[in-house]
Each structure stands twice: as structure tokens, then as C-alpha cells.
N, CA, C and O atoms as a DFTB+ gen file, in Angstrom:
764 C
 N C O
     1  1    -107.503       3.644     107.473
     2  2    -106.696       3.100     106.402
     3  2    -105.271       2.899     106.913
     4  3    -104.755       3.714     107.678
     5  1    -104.653       1.826     106.490
     6  2    -103.296       1.498     106.919
     7  2    -102.293       2.467     106.298
     8  3    -102.367       2.773     105.108
     9  1    -101.359       2.946     107.112
    10  2    -100.314       3.873     106.675
    11  2     -98.973       3.153     106.766
    12  3     -98.652       2.559     107.796
    13  1     -98.184       3.208     105.678
    14  2     -96.897       2.514     105.634
    15  2     -95.818       3.487     105.186
    16  3     -95.973       4.184     104.183
    17  1     -94.724       3.529     105.938
    18  2     -93.551       4.313     105.565
    19  2     -92.632       3.415     104.756
    20  3     -92.148       2.402     105.259
    21  1     -92.391       3.779     103.515
    22  2     -91.542       2.990     102.611
    23  2     -90.094       3.432     102.788
    24  3     -89.515       4.066     101.906
    25  1     -89.518       3.090     103.935
    26  2     -88.167       3.530     104.249
    27  2     -87.616       2.717     105.409
    28  3     -88.353       2.316     106.310
    29  1     -86.314       2.482     105.374
    30  2     -85.646       1.842     106.509
    31  2     -84.907       2.882     107.359
    32  3     -84.218       2.516     108.311
    33  1     -85.038       4.149     107.038
    34  2     -84.344       5.223     107.748
    35  2     -84.921       5.416     109.150
    36  3     -86.120       5.640     109.319
    37  1     -84.049       5.325     110.145
    38  2     -84.505       5.577     111.516
    39  2     -84.906       7.033     111.696
    40  3     -85.790       7.344     112.494
    41  1     -84.257       7.927     110.952
    42  2     -84.588       9.349     111.045
    43  2     -86.010       9.603     110.552
    44  3     -86.767      10.331     111.194
    45  1     -86.371       9.018     109.436
    46  2     -87.725       9.202     108.905
    47  2     -88.758       8.572     109.821
    48  3     -89.836       9.131     110.023
    49  1     -88.439       7.421     110.371
    50  2     -89.353       6.752     111.298
    51  2     -89.602       7.638     112.529
    52  3     -90.742       7.788     112.968
    53  1     -88.542       8.215     113.074
    54  2     -88.682       9.102     114.243
    55  2     -89.502      10.343     113.910
    56  3     -90.327      10.782     114.711
    57  1     -89.274      10.907     112.724
    58  2     -90.037      12.096     112.324
    59  2     -91.518      11.768     112.151
    60  3     -92.374      12.504     112.641
    61  1     -91.828      10.676     111.462
    62  2     -93.224      10.321     111.243
    63  2     -93.938      10.040     112.568
    64  3     -95.126      10.335     112.705
    65  1     -93.236       9.482     113.526
    66  2     -93.833       9.201     114.841
    67  2     -94.311      10.484     115.516
    68  3     -95.228      10.435     116.337
    69  1     -93.718      11.618     115.193
    70  2     -94.146      12.904     115.784
    71  2     -95.597      13.242     115.460
    72  3     -96.255      13.963     116.210
    73  1     -96.096      12.713     114.332
    74  2     -97.474      13.016     113.929
    75  2     -98.498      12.192     114.700
    76  3     -99.700      12.418     114.558
    77  1     -98.046      11.245     115.510
    78  2     -98.899      10.462     116.397
    79  2    -100.017       9.722     115.668
    80  3    -101.160       9.687     116.124
    81  1     -99.667       9.136     114.534
    82  2    -100.584       8.260     113.806
    83  2     -99.939       6.880     113.718
    84  3     -98.722       6.774     113.565
    85  1    -100.740       5.827     113.814
    86  2    -100.157       4.495     113.694
    87  2     -99.656       4.254     112.265
    88  3    -100.312       4.612     111.287
    89  1     -98.485       3.642     112.177
    90  2     -97.933       3.313     110.868
    91  2     -97.016       2.110     111.013
    92  3     -96.558       1.782     112.108
    93  1     -96.761       1.463     109.887
    94  2     -95.775       0.395     109.839
    95  2     -94.671       0.837     108.889
    96  3     -94.781       1.854     108.204
    97  1     -93.610       0.051     108.867
    98  2     -92.436       0.383     108.057
    99  2     -92.154      -0.783     107.122
   100  3     -92.260      -1.944     107.519
   101  1     -91.798      -0.478     105.888
   102  2     -91.442      -1.509     104.916
   103  2     -90.220      -1.068     104.128
   104  3     -90.092       0.097     103.754
   105  1     -89.340      -1.999     103.887
   106  2     -88.169      -1.747     103.048
   107  2     -88.626      -1.741     101.595
   108  3     -89.140      -2.749     101.110
   109  1     -88.445      -0.612     100.885
   110  2     -88.920      -0.567      99.502
   111  2     -88.064      -1.386      98.542
   112  3     -88.537      -1.780      97.476
   113  1     -86.818      -1.644      98.906
   114  2     -85.947      -2.433      98.046
   115  2     -85.635      -1.770      96.712
   116  3     -85.443      -2.452      95.706
   117  1     -85.586      -0.450      96.703
   118  2     -85.320       0.311      95.474
   119  2     -83.866       0.754      95.466
   120  3     -83.376       1.324      96.441
   121  1     -83.182       0.491      94.363
   122  2     -81.794       0.930      94.227
   123  2     -81.771       2.433      93.960
   124  3     -82.475       2.927      93.080
   125  1     -80.960       3.148      94.724
   126  2     -80.922       4.609      94.642
   127  2     -79.799       5.063      93.715
   128  3     -78.739       5.492      94.170
   129  1     -80.041       4.964      92.431
   130  2     -79.052       5.350      91.427
   131  2     -79.648       6.389      90.481
   132  3     -80.829       6.342      90.137
   133  1     -78.803       7.318      90.075
   134  2     -79.227       8.310      89.076
   135  2     -79.253       7.661      87.700
   136  3     -78.448       6.778      87.400
   137  1     -80.169       8.101      86.885
   138  2     -80.209       7.674      85.486
   139  2     -79.344       8.636      84.683
   140  3     -79.179       9.788      85.083
   141  1     -78.797       8.195      83.577
   142  2     -77.946       9.086      82.773
   143  2     -78.667      10.390      82.425
   144  3     -79.772      10.376      81.883
   145  1     -78.023      11.514      82.746
   146  2     -78.564      12.824      82.426
   147  2     -79.713      13.281      83.308
   148  3     -80.303      14.331      83.051
   149  1     -80.044      12.516      84.343
   150  2     -81.181      12.857      85.204
   151  2     -80.839      14.025      86.125
   152  3     -79.801      14.029      86.788
   153  1     -81.723      15.007      86.155
   154  2     -81.593      16.148      87.052
   155  2     -81.741      15.661      88.496
   156  3     -82.608      14.830      88.766
   157  1     -80.919      16.155      89.435
   158  2     -81.002      15.700      90.830
   159  2     -82.381      15.883      91.468
   160  3     -82.830      15.014      92.215
   161  1     -83.053      16.989      91.188
   162  2     -84.389      17.202      91.739
   163  2     -85.349      16.151      91.192
   164  3     -86.145      15.586      91.943
   165  1     -85.279      15.886      89.895
   166  2     -86.121      14.858      89.284
   167  2     -85.786      13.476      89.830
   168  3     -86.670      12.637      90.004
   169  1     -84.508      13.246      90.099
   170  2     -84.083      11.971      90.660
   171  2     -84.720      11.748      92.030
   172  3     -85.218      10.659      92.314
   173  1     -84.706      12.773      92.876
   174  2     -85.295      12.624      94.213
   175  2     -86.789      12.316      94.107
   176  3     -87.304      11.471      94.838
   177  1     -87.475      12.994      93.206
   178  2     -88.915      12.772      93.014
   179  2     -89.176      11.350      92.501
   180  3     -90.056      10.652      93.003
   181  1     -88.415      10.943      91.513
   182  2     -88.601       9.599      90.939
   183  2     -88.370       8.520      91.999
   184  3     -89.153       7.577      92.114
   185  1     -87.298       8.665      92.767
   186  2     -86.990       7.651      93.775
   187  2     -88.055       7.598      94.871
   188  3     -88.404       6.511      95.332
   189  1     -88.571       8.739      95.290
   190  2     -89.644       8.746      96.289
   191  2     -90.871       8.011      95.754
   192  3     -91.492       7.224      96.468
   193  1     -91.214       8.274      94.490
   194  2     -92.354       7.590      93.872
   195  2     -92.078       6.101      93.703
   196  3     -92.948       5.277      93.984
   197  1     -90.883       5.749      93.248
   198  2     -90.534       4.338      93.060
   199  2     -90.644       3.574      94.373
   200  3     -91.150       2.453      94.404
   201  1     -90.168       4.187      95.459
   202  2     -90.233       3.536      96.772
   203  2     -91.680       3.319      97.203
   204  3     -92.041       2.232      97.655
   205  1     -92.507       4.356      97.062
   206  2     -93.906       4.239      97.467
   207  2     -94.640       3.198      96.625
   208  3     -95.401       2.391      97.160
   209  1     -94.421       3.211      95.338
   210  2     -95.104       2.248      94.453
   211  2     -94.632       0.813      94.700
   212  3     -95.430      -0.123      94.635
   213  1     -93.345       0.639      94.980
   214  2     -92.815      -0.708      95.243
   215  2     -93.483      -1.308      96.478
   216  3     -93.869      -2.477      96.468
   217  1     -93.620      -0.521      97.531
   218  2     -94.285      -1.012      98.742
   219  2     -95.783      -1.172      98.485
   220  3     -96.410      -2.083      99.026
   221  1     -96.355      -0.300      97.674
   222  2     -97.771      -0.396      97.342
   223  2     -98.144      -1.710      96.683
   224  3     -99.273      -2.177      96.839
   225  1     -97.224      -2.315      95.951
   226  2     -97.487      -3.618      95.342
   227  2     -97.646      -4.706      96.401
   228  3     -98.354      -5.690      96.187
   229  1     -96.991      -4.527      97.534
   230  2     -97.070      -5.516      98.625
   231  2     -98.158      -5.163      99.641
   232  3     -98.572      -6.009     100.433
   233  1     -98.615      -3.920      99.615
   234  2     -99.622      -3.417     100.565
   235  2    -100.767      -2.780      99.776
   236  3    -100.916      -1.558      99.785
   237  1    -101.580      -3.599      99.092
   238  2    -102.561      -3.052      98.142
   239  2    -103.654      -2.169      98.729
   240  3    -104.265      -1.402      97.985
   241  1    -103.927      -2.241     100.023
   242  2    -104.982      -1.411     100.595
   243  2    -104.468      -0.245     101.412
   244  3    -105.241       0.410     102.110
   245  1    -103.173       0.024     101.335
   246  2    -102.552       1.011     102.226
   247  2    -102.268       2.338     101.531
   248  3    -102.279       2.451     100.305
   249  1    -102.013       3.330     102.373
   250  2    -101.451       4.600     101.908
   251  2     -99.966       4.530     102.237
   252  3     -99.574       4.301     103.381
   253  1     -99.160       4.731     101.217
   254  2     -97.720       4.554     101.343
   255  2     -97.029       5.916     101.271
   256  3     -97.370       6.759     100.443
   257  1     -96.050       6.110     102.157
   258  2     -95.231       7.325     102.160
   259  2     -93.840       6.951     101.683
   260  3     -93.142       6.164     102.322
   261  1     -93.444       7.522     100.554
   262  2     -92.093       7.334     100.027
   263  2     -91.339       8.641     100.110
   264  3     -91.925       9.714      99.972
   265  1     -90.053       8.556     100.333
   266  2     -89.256       9.768     100.476
   267  2     -87.840       9.491      99.983
   268  3     -87.336       8.374     100.103
   269  1     -87.211      10.517      99.432
   270  2     -85.819      10.408      99.043
   271  2     -85.191      11.791      99.105
   272  3     -85.860      12.806      98.910
   273  1     -83.900      11.809      99.380
   274  2     -83.178      13.077      99.455
   275  2     -81.924      12.987      98.597
   276  3     -81.174      12.012      98.661
   277  1     -81.712      14.028      97.790
   278  2     -80.497      14.128      96.982
   279  2     -79.847      15.468      97.316
   280  3     -80.471      16.524      97.216
   281  1     -78.580      15.396      97.714
   282  2     -77.820      16.605      98.049
   283  2     -76.889      16.946      96.895
   284  3     -76.288      16.063      96.283
   285  1     -76.777      18.251      96.602
   286  2     -75.992      18.732      95.466
   287  2     -75.063      19.852      95.913
   288  3     -75.487      20.787      96.593
   289  1     -73.801      19.754      95.530
   290  2     -72.841      20.851      95.738
   291  2     -72.044      21.003      94.460
   292  3     -71.497      20.034      93.935
   293  1     -71.983      22.226      93.966
   294  2     -71.258      22.506      92.721
   295  2     -71.687      21.586      91.582
   296  3     -70.865      21.158      90.773
   297  1     -72.979      21.289      91.531
   298  2     -73.523      20.471      90.456
   299  2     -73.285      18.980      90.601
   300  3     -73.653      18.214      89.711
   301  1     -72.675      18.545      91.707
   302  2     -72.388      17.126      91.910
   303  2     -73.189      16.587      93.090
   304  3     -73.394      17.277      94.089
   305  1     -73.637      15.346      92.954
   306  2     -74.384      14.705      94.034
   307  2     -73.443      14.365      95.177
   308  3     -72.363      13.807      94.980
   309  1     -73.885      14.720      96.378
   310  2     -73.144      14.436      97.608
   311  2     -73.880      13.304      98.318
   312  3     -75.012      13.483      98.765
   313  1     -73.253      12.166      98.419
   314  2     -73.905      11.017      99.041
   315  2     -73.597      10.888     100.520
   316  3     -73.040      11.790     101.146
   317  1     -73.974       9.750     101.053
   318  2     -73.668       9.422     102.450
   319  2     -72.216       8.976     102.517
   320  3     -71.780       8.201     101.666
   321  1     -71.455       9.441     103.501
   322  2     -70.029       9.114     103.517
   323  2     -69.730       7.646     103.812
   324  3     -68.779       7.093     103.259
   325  1     -70.519       7.009     104.668
   326  2     -70.307       5.602     104.962
   327  2     -69.257       5.308     106.022
   328  3     -69.367       4.318     106.746
   329  1     -68.235       6.163     106.122
   330  2     -67.190       5.947     107.133
   331  2     -66.510       7.276     107.464
   332  3     -66.765       8.300     106.830
   333  1     -65.645       7.232     108.468
   334  2     -64.998       8.441     108.976
   335  2     -64.103       9.116     107.928
   336  3     -64.178      10.332     107.753
   337  1     -63.268       8.355     107.238
   338  2     -62.367       8.955     106.246
   339  2     -63.137       9.703     105.171
   340  3     -62.761      10.809     104.783
   341  1     -64.213       9.099     104.692
   342  2     -65.035       9.762     103.674
   343  2     -65.721      10.998     104.247
   344  3     -65.864      12.006     103.554
   345  1     -66.147      10.925     105.512
   346  2     -66.797      12.084     106.146
   347  2     -65.817      13.240     106.277
   348  3     -66.195      14.389     106.053
   349  1     -64.566      12.963     106.636
   350  2     -63.547      14.018     106.728
   351  2     -63.365      14.667     105.358
   352  3     -63.370      15.892     105.242
   353  1     -63.205      13.851     104.330
   354  2     -63.026      14.389     102.966
   355  2     -64.235      15.209     102.532
   356  3     -64.099      16.285     101.949
   357  1     -65.417      14.679     102.829
   358  2     -66.644      15.362     102.424
   359  2     -66.771      16.719     103.117
   360  3     -67.073      17.719     102.466
   361  1     -66.546      16.761     104.416
   362  2     -66.681      18.023     105.150
   363  2     -65.599      19.028     104.765
   364  3     -65.864      20.229     104.721
   365  1     -64.404      18.566     104.490
   366  2     -63.362      19.486     104.007
   367  2     -63.770      20.083     102.661
   368  3     -63.569      21.272     102.417
   369  1     -64.339      19.258     101.797
   370  2     -64.772      19.735     100.472
   371  2     -65.957      20.702     100.579
   372  3     -66.096      21.603      99.751
   373  1     -66.806      20.523     101.585
   374  2     -67.999      21.360     101.740
   375  2     -67.737      22.621     102.562
   376  3     -68.612      23.481     102.656
   377  1     -66.574      22.744     103.146
   378  2     -66.221      23.893     103.966
   379  2     -66.451      25.203     103.217
   380  3     -65.901      25.419     102.137
   381  1     -67.272      26.073     103.805
   382  2     -67.551      27.370     103.210
   383  2     -68.440      27.331     101.978
   384  3     -68.609      28.354     101.314
   385  1     -69.002      26.193     101.661
   386  2     -69.794      26.036     100.424
   387  2     -71.283      25.887     100.719
   388  3     -71.712      25.666     101.851
   389  1     -72.032      26.017      99.652
   390  2     -73.476      25.860      99.718
   391  2     -73.867      24.486      99.166
   392  3     -73.318      24.026      98.164
   393  1     -74.816      23.847      99.832
   394  2     -75.343      22.553      99.401
   395  2     -76.855      22.665      99.320
   396  3     -77.492      23.216     100.218
   397  1     -77.425      22.145      98.250
   398  2     -78.878      22.066      98.116
   399  2     -79.310      20.651      98.448
   400  3     -78.780      19.689      97.894
   401  1     -80.272      20.523      99.350
   402  2     -80.838      19.226      99.705
   403  2     -82.259      19.179      99.151
   404  3     -83.143      19.881      99.641
   405  1     -82.475      18.355      98.134
   406  2     -83.805      18.162      97.552
   407  2     -84.423      16.947      98.242
   408  3     -83.962      15.821      98.055
   409  1     -85.467      17.179      99.041
   410  2     -86.142      16.088      99.737
   411  2     -87.512      15.909      99.096
   412  3     -88.396      16.757      99.215
   413  1     -87.657      14.782      98.415
   414  2     -88.910      14.488      97.719
   415  2     -89.787      13.609      98.586
   416  3     -89.315      12.720      99.295
   417  1     -91.062      13.880      98.507
   418  2     -92.062      13.173      99.288
   419  2     -93.144      12.687      98.334
   420  3     -93.588      13.425      97.455
   421  1     -93.563      11.440      98.516
   422  2     -94.635      10.872      97.707
   423  2     -95.627      10.185      98.628
   424  3     -95.237       9.403      99.494
   425  1     -96.900      10.473      98.445
   426  2     -97.956       9.742      99.126
   427  2     -98.745       9.013      98.040
   428  3     -99.294       9.618      97.120
   429  1     -98.776       7.695      98.186
   430  2     -99.391       6.834      97.167
   431  2    -100.493       6.004      97.809
   432  3    -100.250       5.256      98.756
   433  1    -101.703       6.142      97.287
   434  2    -102.826       5.324      97.722
   435  2    -102.826       4.075      96.847
   436  3    -103.194       4.126      95.673
   437  1    -102.411       2.960      97.428
   438  2    -102.283       1.728      96.641
   439  2    -103.636       1.210      96.167
   440  3    -103.709       0.558      95.125
   441  1    -104.710       1.488      96.908
   442  2    -106.037       1.026      96.512
   443  2    -106.554       1.756      95.275
   444  3    -107.103       1.129      94.368
   445  1    -106.383       3.060      95.233
   446  2    -106.902       3.858      94.115
   447  2    -105.844       4.151      93.052
   448  3    -106.166       4.638      91.969
   449  1    -104.584       3.854      93.363
   450  2    -103.433       4.150      92.497
   451  2    -103.227       5.655      92.311
   452  3    -102.623       6.080      91.326
   453  1    -103.722       6.453      93.240
   454  2    -103.536       7.916      93.208
   455  2    -102.235       8.262      93.923
   456  3    -101.968       7.793      95.029
   457  1    -101.436       9.094      93.264
   458  2    -100.123       9.462      93.793
   459  2     -99.965      10.978      93.768
   460  3    -100.277      11.630      92.772
   461  1     -99.474      11.530      94.880
   462  2     -99.152      12.956      94.928
   463  2     -97.720      13.098      95.428
   464  3     -97.258      12.327      96.270
   465  1     -97.032      14.095      94.897
   466  2     -95.630      14.301      95.267
   467  2     -95.348      15.775      95.522
   468  3     -96.071      16.663      95.070
   469  1     -94.290      15.993      96.252
   470  2     -93.800      17.349      96.476
   471  2     -92.305      17.257      96.764
   472  3     -91.848      16.296      97.383
   473  1     -91.547      18.251      96.318
   474  2     -90.122      18.336      96.629
   475  2     -89.896      19.598      97.447
   476  3     -90.327      20.688      97.069
   477  1     -89.217      19.430      98.567
   478  2     -88.879      20.540      99.447
   479  2     -87.357      20.697      99.402
   480  3     -86.618      19.766      99.723
   481  1     -86.905      21.876      99.003
   482  2     -85.469      22.121      98.883
   483  2     -84.989      22.981     100.050
   484  3     -85.600      23.990     100.403
   485  1     -83.875      22.547     100.633
   486  2     -83.249      23.291     101.717
   487  2     -81.851      23.704     101.268
   488  3     -81.065      22.877     100.806
   489  1     -81.557      24.973     101.408
   490  2     -80.241      25.523     101.044
   491  2     -79.408      25.635     102.317
   492  3     -79.777      26.349     103.249
   493  1     -78.288      24.926     102.347
   494  2     -77.420      24.898     103.531
   495  2     -76.063      25.463     103.159
   496  3     -75.460      25.046     102.171
   497  1     -75.582      26.411     103.949
   498  2     -74.223      26.936     103.773
   499  2     -73.394      26.476     104.963
   500  3     -73.734      26.732     106.118
   501  1     -72.300      25.792     104.655
   502  2     -71.402      25.316     105.707
   503  2     -70.458      26.430     106.142
   504  3     -70.072      27.283     105.342
   505  1     -70.097      26.409     107.406
   506  2     -69.071      27.318     107.911
   507  2     -67.736      26.925     107.286
   508  3     -67.599      25.833     106.734
   509  1     -66.762      27.815     107.373
   510  2     -65.399      27.457     106.989
   511  2     -64.871      26.546     108.092
   512  3     -64.785      26.945     109.253
   513  1     -64.520      25.325     107.716
   514  2     -64.145      24.298     108.683
   515  2     -62.679      23.930     108.539
   516  3     -62.157      23.842     107.428
   517  1     -62.023      23.717     109.664
   518  2     -60.669      23.181     109.597
   519  2     -60.716      21.708     110.008
   520  3     -61.696      21.246     110.592
   521  1     -59.664      20.995     109.701
   522  2     -59.638      19.563     109.952
   523  2     -59.828      19.237     111.443
   524  3     -60.489      18.255     111.780
   525  1     -59.255      20.053     112.328
   526  2     -59.391      19.797     113.764
   527  2     -60.854      19.865     114.203
   528  3     -61.304      19.022     114.980
   529  1     -61.592      20.850     113.719
   530  2     -63.007      20.978     114.063
   531  2     -63.799      19.779     113.521
   532  3     -64.684      19.251     114.194
   533  1     -63.471      19.370     112.321
   534  2     -64.144      18.213     111.720
   535  2     -63.866      16.958     112.543
   536  3     -64.780      16.182     112.824
   537  1     -62.615      16.759     112.925
   538  2     -62.239      15.584     113.717
   539  2     -62.966      15.586     115.073
   540  3     -63.454      14.547     115.518
   541  1     -63.035      16.751     115.724
   542  2     -63.746      16.839     117.009
   543  2     -65.225      16.489     116.831
   544  3     -65.814      15.768     117.636
   545  1     -65.794      17.012     115.771
   546  2     -67.201      16.706     115.489
   547  2     -67.395      15.207     115.283
   548  3     -68.295      14.610     115.874
   549  1     -66.570      14.606     114.461
   550  2     -66.719      13.178     114.164
   551  2     -66.425      12.302     115.379
   552  3     -66.945      11.191     115.477
   553  1     -65.602      12.787     116.301
   554  2     -65.367      12.047     117.545
   555  2     -66.651      11.939     118.367
   556  3     -66.870      10.947     119.063
   557  1     -67.496      12.967     118.280
   558  2     -68.713      13.019     119.100
   559  2     -69.948      12.478     118.391
   560  3     -70.848      11.932     119.029
   561  1     -69.987      12.630     117.094
   562  2     -71.176      12.231     116.336
   563  2     -70.704      11.502     115.082
   564  3     -69.819      11.986     114.377
   565  1     -71.274      10.376     114.812
   566  2     -70.879       9.585     113.640
   567  2     -71.977       9.679     112.576
   568  3     -72.843       8.807     112.504
   569  1     -71.945      10.721     111.759
   570  2     -73.010      10.963     110.778
   571  2     -72.774      10.237     109.450
   572  3     -73.033      10.794     108.383
   573  1     -72.295       9.022     109.513
   574  2     -71.861       8.326     108.306
   575  2     -73.017       7.872     107.416
   576  3     -72.813       7.462     106.273
   577  1     -74.240       7.951     107.960
   578  2     -75.411       7.601     107.168
   579  2     -76.208       8.840     106.752
   580  3     -77.394       8.749     106.436
   581  1     -75.538      10.002     106.758
   582  2     -76.192      11.275     106.419
   583  2     -75.472      11.953     105.253
   584  3     -74.266      12.191     105.315
   585  1     -76.212      12.258     104.201
   586  2     -75.627      12.998     103.084
   587  2     -75.086      14.323     103.589
   588  3     -75.781      15.054     104.295
   589  1     -73.852      14.635     103.232
   590  2     -73.237      15.877     103.679
   591  2     -72.513      15.767     105.003
   592  3     -71.827      16.704     105.413
   593  1     -72.655      14.634     105.679
   594  2     -71.918      14.324     106.913
   595  2     -72.217      15.237     108.093
   596  3     -71.438      15.268     109.046
   597  1     -73.304      15.971     108.065
   598  2     -73.619      16.856     109.191
   599  2     -75.084      16.707     109.567
   600  3     -75.965      17.037     108.774
   601  1     -75.348      16.219     110.754
   602  2     -76.718      16.053     111.234
   603  2     -77.189      17.367     111.856
   604  3     -76.760      17.729     112.952
   605  1     -78.058      18.065     111.166
   606  2     -78.528      19.361     111.655
   607  2     -79.323      19.242     112.949
   608  3     -79.427      20.209     113.704
   609  1     -79.878      18.078     113.208
   610  2     -80.642      17.877     114.437
   611  2     -79.736      17.528     115.619
   612  3     -80.219      17.323     116.733
   613  1     -78.443      17.462     115.381
   614  2     -77.474      17.168     116.428
   615  2     -76.360      18.198     116.424
   616  3     -76.573      19.365     116.098
   617  1     -75.172      17.749     116.789
   618  2     -74.010      18.632     116.876
   619  2     -73.608      19.205     115.512
   620  3     -72.917      20.222     115.445
   621  1     -74.033      18.563     114.445
   622  2     -73.732      19.045     113.099
   623  2     -74.214      20.463     112.841
   624  3     -73.717      21.135     111.938
   625  1     -75.180      20.921     113.628
   626  2     -75.664      22.292     113.468
   627  2     -74.533      23.290     113.664
   628  3     -74.589      24.391     113.118
   629  1     -73.507      22.931     114.432
   630  2     -72.365      23.824     114.671
   631  2     -71.490      23.977     113.437
   632  3     -70.656      24.880     113.380
   633  1     -71.668      23.109     112.448
   634  2     -70.898      23.179     111.209
   635  2     -71.599      24.026     110.154
   636  3     -71.028      24.318     109.103
   637  1     -72.821      24.413     110.433
   638  2     -73.668      25.085     109.447
   639  2     -73.744      26.576     109.748
   640  3     -74.013      26.979     110.880
   641  1     -73.505      27.391     108.721
   642  2     -73.592      28.846     108.870
   643  2     -75.023      29.337     108.698
   644  3     -75.461      30.256     109.390
   645  1     -75.757      28.710     107.756
   646  2     -77.148      29.110     107.541
   647  2     -77.907      28.004     106.830
   648  3     -77.337      27.154     106.146
   649  1     -79.243      28.054     107.026
   650  2     -80.162      27.137     106.358
   651  2     -81.357      27.940     105.885
   652  3     -81.866      28.797     106.607
   653  1     -81.800      27.663     104.676
   654  2     -82.999      28.301     104.144
   655  2     -83.902      27.219     103.588
   656  3     -83.485      26.412     102.757
   657  1     -85.150      27.209     104.053
   658  2     -86.105      26.233     103.554
   659  2     -87.424      26.367     104.275
   660  3     -87.531      27.061     105.286
   661  1     -88.420      25.700     103.745
   662  2     -89.767      25.842     104.307
   663  2     -90.068      24.884     105.445
   664  3     -91.080      25.046     106.126
   665  1     -89.211      23.879     105.673
   666  2     -89.465      22.918     106.738
   667  2     -88.141      22.333     107.217
   668  3     -87.485      21.620     106.457
   669  1     -87.724      22.613     108.460
   670  2     -86.445      22.090     108.941
   671  2     -86.401      20.566     108.989
   672  3     -85.323      19.973     108.963
   673  1     -87.574      19.928     109.059
   674  2     -87.626      18.470     109.067
   675  2     -87.201      17.878     107.724
   676  3     -86.756      16.732     107.663
   677  1     -87.336      18.646     106.660
   678  2     -86.942      18.167     105.334
   679  2     -85.457      17.831     105.302
   680  3     -85.054      16.835     104.701
   681  1     -84.656      18.650     105.939
   682  2     -83.210      18.410     105.948
   683  2     -82.880      17.106     106.670
   684  3     -81.923      16.423     106.305
   685  1     -83.659      16.755     107.684
   686  2     -83.452      15.507     108.415
   687  2     -83.924      14.315     107.577
   688  3     -83.431      13.202     107.759
   689  1     -84.867      14.535     106.669
   690  2     -85.251      13.460     105.767
   691  2     -86.720      13.273     105.489
   692  3     -87.072      12.484     104.612
   693  1     -87.615      13.980     106.213
   694  2     -89.044      13.830     105.960
   695  2     -89.736      15.168     106.211
   696  3     -89.909      15.565     107.363
   697  1     -90.136      15.870     105.146
   698  2     -90.788      17.177     105.313
   699  2     -92.205      17.019     105.870
   700  3     -93.145      16.735     105.128
   701  1     -92.342      17.206     107.175
   702  2     -93.620      16.952     107.843
   703  2     -94.717      17.929     107.441
   704  3     -95.884      17.546     107.358
   705  1     -94.360      19.186     107.190
   706  2     -95.382      20.168     106.789
   707  2     -96.035      19.736     105.474
   708  3     -97.260      19.723     105.358
   709  1     -95.221      19.389     104.501
   710  2     -95.745      18.911     103.217
   711  2     -96.480      17.588     103.391
   712  3     -97.496      17.354     102.737
   713  1     -95.977      16.722     104.264
   714  2     -96.617      15.425     104.476
   715  2     -98.034      15.586     105.021
   716  3     -98.950      14.896     104.573
   717  1     -98.223      16.487     105.978
   718  2     -99.566      16.723     106.517
   719  2    -100.509      17.159     105.388
   720  3    -101.652      16.708     105.325
   721  1    -100.032      18.031     104.503
   722  2    -100.849      18.482     103.366
   723  2    -101.187      17.323     102.430
   724  3    -102.344      17.157     102.041
   725  1    -100.183      16.520     102.065
   726  2    -100.412      15.421     101.121
   727  2    -101.306      14.345     101.726
   728  3    -102.162      13.790     101.036
   729  1    -101.116      14.047     103.003
   730  2    -101.997      13.059     103.639
   731  2    -103.446      13.541     103.648
   732  3    -104.365      12.751     103.436
   733  1    -103.650      14.833     103.893
   734  2    -105.005      15.397     103.879
   735  2    -105.643      15.218     102.505
   736  3    -106.837      14.938     102.405
   737  1    -104.853      15.379     101.450
   738  2    -105.374      15.167     100.085
   739  2    -105.848      13.727      99.872
   740  3    -106.674      13.459      98.999
   741  1    -105.317      12.809     100.677
   742  2    -105.697      11.395     100.589
   743  2    -106.679      10.987     101.688
   744  3    -106.932       9.801     101.897
   745  1    -107.228      11.985     102.387
   746  2    -108.253      11.718     103.395
   747  2    -107.729      11.376     104.777
   748  3    -108.507      10.976     105.643
   749  1    -106.432      11.523     105.009
   750  2    -105.852      11.251     106.321
   751  2    -105.637      12.597     107.009
   752  3    -104.827      13.412     106.567
   753  1    -106.372      12.814     108.091
   754  2    -106.309      14.088     108.804
   755  2    -105.369      13.990     110.005
   756  3    -105.452      13.048     110.794
   757  1    -104.482      14.965     110.133
   758  2    -103.576      15.078     111.258
   759  2    -103.856      16.428     111.925
   760  3    -103.809      17.425     111.205
   761  1    -104.129      16.560     113.168
   762  2    -104.525      15.489     114.097
   763  2    -105.951      15.057     113.804
   764  3    -106.476      14.166     114.473
């Protein structure tokens, strides 16, 4: 059965490649906006499902993998910084604080219309950071497409005091442990 990743994220593509199964990639074309009063965890789940279902309409015989991540600090959503100035502000604000990363995963069988989802939450505590350390980090790594501005799979790990979660891949953007389980529920065995 054809497997499609409903994401344009290079990080998710690299993670899925680790499972050594053939897959294609499709842009889901889903706007990532919160609905009024929507809980961040529910938002991540909804967006993962929306992405998988949107691609499923174009790939009717495929199994689609949708994923979304919402980061929360002090009850507020922390997005991708987009540029250096925003990353500096974001990291200064997150210094010494805890951030929850809700990474939702959806596997949707477009042929049967069967959908399964799971949310994996990772608790990240940032070290106390000064502006000089942040500037040095940003000089070496440009994490402008990463919520929270720190790539745990790279030098950003030096900004993190601790991480708690069931799958370190979830923080990068695709919880592989949960994905193997959900794919098995849809008849896709890894390995």
C-alpha cells in the first residue's frame, strides 16, 4: 500500500526515512491556525488529522501520515520564530522556563476512511540563558523554522536543561515509536 507523508517538513521527512519504508511527500495545504477557545493539545490533534485527510482526498488508495506540533509556555502558543530577531526574543523569554511540546500524529487510511491518532507530549526545561549565549547559538545554527528556536537534534541541546517524554523524535517533529504502533494498526509492519 502506498504511504504518503502529509508534510513539507524536512525534519519529518528525515525521521520517516529512518523506518526504511518507501513513501512519498505531499503538501497538505492546511492553514495552521487555532480556533477560538481551542485547547493547544486538541489543536495539534485536529491539525494532524486535517493534514492527513486533506492529502487523503488526493491519494484515495494510500495510507497518509499527518503530524502537527504545538508548543506551549505559560499557557501561550510558541510558534516558529521565522528570523533571528524573533529567535533572540523567543529564547530570552524561554530562559529558565518550561515548554510543553504536543506532537500529534494521525494515520489515515484513505481507502477505508479509518483514522487513528495519538499525541505525544514532551516537557522541555530551558537553561537560564544570557543574550551572548543565544547570539553564539544563532551564529552557528539557524533554527528559525523550529518552534521554541532550539533544535534538540543539533546544538540547541546545549540550551536545554532537561527533557521528559516517551520519544525524543517527537520533539523533532515525528514520534516514530507511536508511528510504528499506528502503522501496525493499519497493516503496515515495520520492519
